[in-house]
C-alpha positions in Angstrom: 31.0 27.5 65.7 30.7 25.2 62.9 31.2 26.4 59.4 27.3 25.4 58.5 26.2 27.1 61.4 28.2 30.2 60.5 26.6 30.3 57.3 23.2 29.5 58.5 23.2 32.6 61.0 25.2 34.9 59.2 24.6 34.7 55.1 21.8 36.2 53.7 22.2 34.7 50.3 19.4 34.5 48.0 19.4 31.7 45.1 15.9 31.4 43.9 14.6 33.8 40.8 11.0 33.4 39.7 12.0 32.8 36.2 14.1 29.9 37.0 11.6 28.4 39.1 9.0 28.7 36.3 11.3 27.2 33.7 11.7 24.3 36.1 8.3 23.6 37.0 6.7 24.2 33.7 9.5 21.9 32.0 6.6 19.8 30.5 4.5 22.0 28.1 1.3 20.8 29.7 2.3 22.2 33.0 2.3 25.8 31.8 0.9 28.1 34.2 1.6 26.1 37.4 4.3 28.3 38.8 2.0 31.4 38.7 -0.7 29.5 40.2 2.0 28.1 43.1 3.1 31.8 43.8 -0.4 32.9 43.8 -1.7 30.3 46.1 1.1 29.1 47.9 3.5 32.0 48.5 5.3 30.5 51.5 6.0 27.0 49.8 9.6 27.9 48.6 11.9 29.6 50.5 14.6 31.9 48.5 17.5 30.8 51.2 19.4 27.7 51.1 20.2 25.7 54.2 23.9 24.5 54.8 24.9 21.4 56.5 28.3 19.7 57.2 29.6 16.7 55.3 30.0 15.1 58.5 26.1 15.8 59.4 25.4 14.4 55.8 27.2 11.1 56.4 25.2 10.5 59.3 22.0 11.3 57.7 22.8 8.9 55.2 23.9 6.3 57.8 20.8 6.7 60.1 18.3 6.3 57.3 20.1 2.9 56.2 20.3 1.7 60.0 16.6 2.8 60.5 15.7 0.6 57.6 17.8 -2.4 58.5 16.3 -2.3 62.1 12.6 -2.3 60.7 13.5 -5.4 58.8 14.4 -7.4 61.9 11.9 -10.1 62.6 11.5 -9.1 66.3 10.9 -5.5 65.3 8.5 -6.4 62.6 6.5 -8.7 64.9 6.1 -6.2 67.6 5.0 -3.4 65.4 2.5 -5.5 63.7 0.9 -6.9 67.1 -0.1 -3.2 67.9 -1.3 -2.4 64.3 -4.7 -3.1 62.5 -4.9 -6.7 60.8 -4.4 -5.1 57.4 -1.0 -4.4 58.2 0.1 -8.0 58.5 -0.5 -8.3 54.6 2.7 -8.4 52.8 2.7 -8.0 49.1 6.3 -7.2 48.6 6.5 -3.5 48.2 8.4 -1.6 50.9 6.7 1.9 50.3 7.7 4.9 48.1 8.8 8.4 49.3 9.6 7.3 52.8 10.3 10.8 54.7 12.8 11.0 57.6 12.9 14.1 59.5 15.9 15.6 61.6 16.6 18.6 63.6 20.4 19.3 63.4 21.8 20.0 66.9 25.3 20.6 68.0 26.2 17.1 68.1 24.6 15.9 64.8 21.3 15.1 63.4 18.4 13.9 65.6 15.6 11.9 64.3 12.3 13.7 64.8 9.9 11.5 63.2 9.4 8.8 60.2 6.7 9.4 57.6 5.2 7.5 54.6 4.0 9.2 51.6 6.0 12.2 52.5 5.0 14.9 50.0 6.8 17.7 48.3 9.8 15.7 46.9 8.8 16.5 43.1 8.1 20.2 43.7 11.0 20.8 45.9 13.3 19.0 43.1 12.2 21.3 40.7 13.0 24.4 43.1 16.6 22.8 43.9 17.3 23.1 40.1 16.1 26.8 40.1 18.5 27.5 43.1 21.3 25.6 41.4 21.0 27.6 38.1 21.1 31.0 39.9 24.4 30.2 41.7 26.7 28.1 39.4 29.8 28.3 41.7 27.8 26.2 44.3 26.0 23.8 41.9 28.1 20.9 43.0 26.6 21.1 46.3 23.0 21.5 45.8 20.6 18.6 46.0 23.1 16.0 47.4 23.1 13.3 47.3 21.1 13.1 44.2 21.7 14.0 40.5 18.6 16.4 40.4 18.7 16.4 36.8 17.9 12.7 36.7 15.9 12.3 39.8 12.7 12.0 37.8 14.0 8.5 36.3 15.1 7.8 40.1 11.5 8.2 41.1 9.9 6.2 38.3 12.4 3.3 38.5 11.4 3.4 42.4 7.7 2.8 41.5 8.7 0.1 38.9 10.6 -1.4 41.7 7.5 -1.6 43.7 5.5 -2.9 41.0 8.0 -5.7 40.1 8.2 -6.8 44.0 4.6 -7.8 43.5 3.9 -8.5 39.9 7.5 -9.6 38.8 8.0 -9.0 34.9 4.6 -7.9 34.2 4.2 -4.6 32.4 3.1 -1.5 34.4 0.7 0.2 32.4 -1.2 2.6 34.7 -0.9 4.4 38.0 -3.8 6.2 40.1 -2.5 9.0 42.3 -4.9 8.8 45.0 -5.9 11.4 47.9 -9.1 12.8 49.5 -10.5 15.7 47.3 -6.8 15.9 45.7 -7.7 19.2 43.9 -7.9 20.9 47.4 -5.0 19.4 48.9 -2.0 21.9 49.6 0.5 19.9 47.4 -2.0 19.1 44.9 0.3 20.6 42.0 2.5 17.8 42.7 -0.1 15.2 41.9 -0.2 16.8 38.4 3.7 16.7 38.1 3.6 13.1 39.2 1.0 12.4 36.7 2.7 13.8 33.7 6.0 12.1 34.8 4.2 8.6 34.3 2.6 9.7 31.2 6.2 10.7 29.5 7.2 7.4 30.1 4.4 5.7 28.6 2.5 4.7 31.8 -1.2 5.9 31.8 -1.7 7.9 35.0 -4.7 9.9 36.6 -5.3 11.7 39.8 -8.2 10.5 41.5 -10.2 10.9 44.8 -11.1 7.4 46.3 -14.7 7.8 45.7 -14.3 8.0 42.1 -12.7 4.4 42.1 -14.5 1.2 41.0 -14.0 -2.3 43.0 -15.6 -4.6 40.5 -15.0 -8.1 38.6 -11.8 -8.3 40.6 -10.1 -5.3 39.5 -9.8 -1.5 40.6 -11.2 0.9 37.8 -11.3 4.6 37.3 -12.9 6.4 34.4 -9.9 8.5 33.8 -7.9 5.7 32.5 -8.3 4.6 28.8 -11.2 2.1 28.3 -10.6 -1.7 29.3 -7.5 -0.5 31.4 -7.8 -1.0 35.1 -5.6 0.5 38.0 -2.5 -1.3 38.2 -0.5 0.6 40.8 -1.8 3.1 43.3 0.4 6.2 44.5 -1.2 6.3 47.8 -1.2 10.0 49.4 -4.1 9.3 51.9 -3.6 9.8 55.7 -6.0 7.0 56.3 -3.2 4.8 56.8 -5.5 1.7 57.5 -7.9 2.2 54.8 -10.5 2.0 57.5 -12.9 4.9 56.3 -16.1 3.7 54.8 -15.2 6.1 51.8 -12.2 4.0 51.1 -13.8 0.7 50.8 -13.2 0.0 47.1 -9.7 1.0 47.6 -9.5 -1.1 50.5 -10.9 -4.3 49.0 -8.7 -4.2 46.0 -5.7 -3.9 48.1 -6.9 -6.7 50.4 -7.6 -8.8 47.4 -4.1 -8.4 46.3 -5.8 -6.7 43.0 -3.7 -3.6 43.0 -0.2 -2.8 44.0 -0.3 0.1 46.5 2.5 2.2 47.7 3.2 3.1 50.3 0.6 0.8 52.0 -0.5 0.1 55.4 2.3 -2.2 56.3 4.8 0.3 55.7 3.0 2.7 57.9 2.9 0.2 60.7 6.6 -0.7 60.3 8.2 3.0 59.8 5.7 6.1 60.4 3.7 4.9 63.6 5.1 7.1 66.3 5.2 4.3 69.0 8.4 2.9 66.9 10.5 5.8 68.2 9.9 4.3 71.6 11.4 0.9 70.3 14.1 2.6 68.2 15.2 4.4 71.5 15.4 1.3 73.5 18.7 -0.2 73.0 18.4 -3.4 75.0 15.3 -4.1 73.1 17.1 -3.6 69.7 20.2 -5.9 71.0 17.6 -8.7 71.9 16.2 -8.6 68.4 19.6 -8.9 67.0 20.5 -5.5 65.7 24.1 -4.9 65.0 26.3 -3.2 67.7 27.1 -0.6 64.8 23.6 0.2 64.3 22.6 0.1 67.8 25.3 2.7 68.7 24.1 4.9 65.8 20.3 5.1 66.7 21.2 5.7 70.4 23.1 8.7 69.2 20.5 9.8 66.8 17.1 8.8 68.0 15.9 10.7 71.1 14.4 9.0 74.0 10.8 8.5 73.4 8.3 7.0 76.1 4.6 6.1 75.7 2.1 8.2 77.6 0.1 6.4 80.2 -1.9 7.2 83.0 0.6 5.5 85.4 3.4 7.9 84.1 1.1 11.0 83.8 2.3 12.8 86.8 6.2 12.2 85.9 5.6 13.0 82.6 3.9 16.3 83.5 6.6 17.3 85.7 9.2 16.8 83.3 6.9 18.3 80.3 9.4 21.3 79.6 12.0 18.9 78.2 9.5 16.7 76.1 7.3 17.0 72.9 4.3 15.2 72.6 2.9 13.3 69.4 0.1 11.2 68.7 1.1 7.7 67.9 -0.6 7.6 64.3 -0.3 11.4 63.8 1.2 12.9 60.6 2.0 16.4 59.4 2.7 17.8 63.0 -1.2 17.7 63.7 -1.7 17.8 67.6 1.9 17.7 68.3 2.9 20.0 71.2 5.9 21.3 73.0 5.5 20.4 76.6 6.5 24.1 77.9 3.2 25.3 75.8 0.9 22.8 77.3 -2.6 23.6 79.4 -4.0 21.5 81.4 -6.8 21.0 79.4 -4.6 19.6 76.4 -2.6 17.5 78.8 -5.8 15.6 79.8 -6.6 14.8 76.0 -2.8 13.7 75.6 -3.1 11.6 78.6 -6.5 10.1 77.4 -5.2 9.9 73.8 -2.4 7.5 72.4 0.6 9.8 72.6 4.2 9.5 72.7 6.7 11.8 74.5 9.9 12.3 73.1 12.9 14.0 74.5 12.6 17.6 73.0 15.6 18.8 70.6 15.5 22.3 69.6 15.7 22.9 66.1 18.5 24.7 64.5 18.1 28.1 62.9 18.3 30.0 59.6 18.8 33.7 58.9 16.6 34.8 56.1 15.5 38.1 54.7 11.9 39.0 55.2 10.7 42.5 53.6 14.3 43.6 54.0 14.8 42.4 57.8 17.1 39.9 58.8 14.8 37.2 60.4 15.9 34.0 62.3 13.5 31.0 61.4 13.8 27.3 62.5 14.6 24.4 60.6 14.5 20.8 59.9 15.9 18.3 57.4 13.9 15.7 55.7 15.5 12.8 53.8 13.3 11.6 51.0 14.5 7.8 50.7 13.5 4.6 49.3 14.7 1.0 50.7 17.4 2.7 53.2 18.8 5.0 50.7 18.4 8.7 50.4 17.1 10.3 47.3 17.1 13.8 48.0 17.3 16.0 50.9 14.9 19.0 51.9 15.1 21.7 54.4 12.0 23.3 55.7 12.1 26.7 57.5 9.3 27.7 59.6 8.1 30.1 62.7 5.8 28.2 65.3 5.9 25.1 67.2 5.9 22.9 63.8 6.6 23.1 60.0 3.8 24.9 58.4 4.4 26.4 54.9 2.8 29.6 56.1 5.7 31.6 56.9 7.3 34.5 55.3 10.6 33.7 54.2 10.2 30.0 54.9 9.2 27.0 53.2 11.4 24.3 51.3 14.8 25.3 50.9 17.6 23.3 49.3 20.3 21.7 51.3 23.9 22.8 50.6 26.5 20.0 51.8 29.4 21.7 52.4 32.8 19.8 51.7 35.4 19.1 53.7 37.9 21.7 53.5 41.2 23.0 54.9 41.4 26.8 56.5 42.4 28.1 53.3 39.9 26.6 51.2 37.1 27.2 53.9 37.8 30.8 53.8 37.4 30.6 49.9 34.2 28.6 50.1 32.9 31.0 52.6 33.6 34.2 50.3 32.1 32.3 47.3 28.9 31.5 49.2 28.4 35.2 50.6 28.7 36.4 47.0 26.2 34.2 45.7 23.1 36.2 45.2 20.5 36.4 42.6 
């Protein structure tokens, strides 16, 4: 068994102290009370248990995210993705999409891509938790949060938004940001919106959290009453799951975006090029990628990392039903594991809905597991690895531990876990490292 697997299945270490978490979450005085609210209302958002991966798997994650980003830029890939997407996705104002999320299961043979998400949530909350975990166990602090310097990650994220702004507006100053979601105060990750708002304000950028209904499209600009008088919205940090902005209540935002009057990130184009699940069909098709000019190196990597994915059609329904136990079914434009099904759990009623809907079937890659302490009882939970990335470069890794078919933040002992990347070691150093990990307890 690999060292990472040995630790994940044998080490019950706990490295999260409430006081340290509170210190990190409430580093800004205006966020006082945030930690208490999170514990009271979202008790399973953070796990106390870190997840371990090998240096080899870490390198594969970095290489895979870079390759996926390069392939998405190929003209043939781009054109195919846009042909099956709403017309609004064809608009290209320059921004690439902030907070991309690449989700992986870690198999015995290495990471396997499960899906790609735009506007992946939780990064800012998770970074605070990583810093708290690291502060608990100083012997391992160099391994927490790789590859990022989590002490400076806020600057990295602000620069990401400034880069998105410059891609569309050049050297004009970024003065205001609206963090937009439907009923933002009711969202599960609503506390992150406040963290983001204060992050911008601390750097001299006016910021507001807003529902789309609170946006006003007039005189060629987008406005919100929460910004200073006379200051329109310059940039929208988009957390909506209406990826093509087609819902009537988003009309003002859509009109401003189509007119190029506001910079939006992520935007409909980013979703079409990266997060539509039908892209997984293409990414697992080697001959098609070759015809579009993907390099041999990128193709070999994607063949290893992207599980075979097929569209679900009426013509293939019987064959897919026969093979369902080896497949996982996902809606093409879904998000957050909604309406996603393991084939071995399907009923005929749900199967009929899948065939009638717009689904893809992905070769099943079972998640690896992490042993955690739940009320004094060692308990195995499933895990996945999320790579938060921008422009093909990973900014932060997060693990999510859970029970059930998909991640849920409802599992005792589960939630966001820091990823500890184990260094390459000889046998003697490996024994010392294992002993250090096993004694790291808060």
